[in-house]
C-alpha positions in Angstrom: 20.4 64.3 -27.1 20.3 64.7 -23.3 17.7 66.7 -21.2 20.0 69.7 -20.7 20.6 70.0 -24.5 16.9 69.8 -25.1 16.2 72.4 -22.5 18.8 74.8 -24.1 17.4 74.1 -27.6 13.8 74.9 -26.4 14.9 78.0 -24.5 16.8 79.5 -27.4 14.2 78.6 -30.0 11.4 80.2 -27.9 13.7 83.2 -27.4 14.0 83.6 -31.2 10.2 83.3 -31.7 9.5 85.9 -29.0 12.1 88.3 -30.5 10.6 88.0 -33.9 7.1 88.8 -32.5 8.1 91.6 -30.2 6.4 94.3 -32.4 3.0 92.6 -31.9 2.8 93.6 -28.2 4.6 94.0 -24.9 3.8 90.4 -23.9 6.3 89.2 -26.5 9.0 91.4 -25.0 8.2 89.9 -21.6 8.4 86.4 -23.1 11.7 87.3 -24.7 13.0 88.3 -21.2 11.8 85.0 -19.7 13.4 83.0 -22.5 16.7 85.0 -22.0 16.5 84.0 -18.3 16.0 80.4 -19.2 18.9 80.6 -21.6 21.1 82.0 -18.9 20.2 79.1 -16.6 21.1 76.8 -19.4 24.5 78.4 -19.9 25.3 78.2 -16.2 24.1 74.6 -16.0 26.2 73.6 -19.0 29.3 75.2 -17.6 29.5 78.0 -20.2 29.3 80.8 -17.6 30.2 83.7 -20.1 27.0 82.7 -22.1 25.1 82.6 -18.9 26.3 86.1 -17.9 25.5 87.6 -21.3 22.0 86.1 -21.3 21.5 87.4 -17.8 22.4 90.9 -19.1 19.9 90.4 -22.0 17.2 89.5 -19.5 17.8 92.9 -17.8 17.7 94.7 -21.1 14.5 93.0 -22.2 12.8 93.7 -18.9 13.8 97.4 -19.2 12.3 97.5 -22.8 9.2 95.7 -21.6 8.7 98.3 -18.7 9.3 101.1 -21.2 6.7 99.7 -23.6 4.0 99.2 -21.0 4.6 102.7 -19.6 4.1 104.1 -23.0 0.9 102.1 -23.8 
């Protein structure tokens, strides 16, 4: 397994963990956004640009949800 594959595996695994823990607080939503951004980087580096674009969109959605959650807190 090369370094890029390990990076992608780590980014997506952490993204799943953060998604599962989002109800515990806004920090997990922010973590989910960060992991989405890392997954986007992975997609572009791997050459799978559609994956990179979708993950970039998810980063924006997660940041929006995070801002909404901290504004309501």
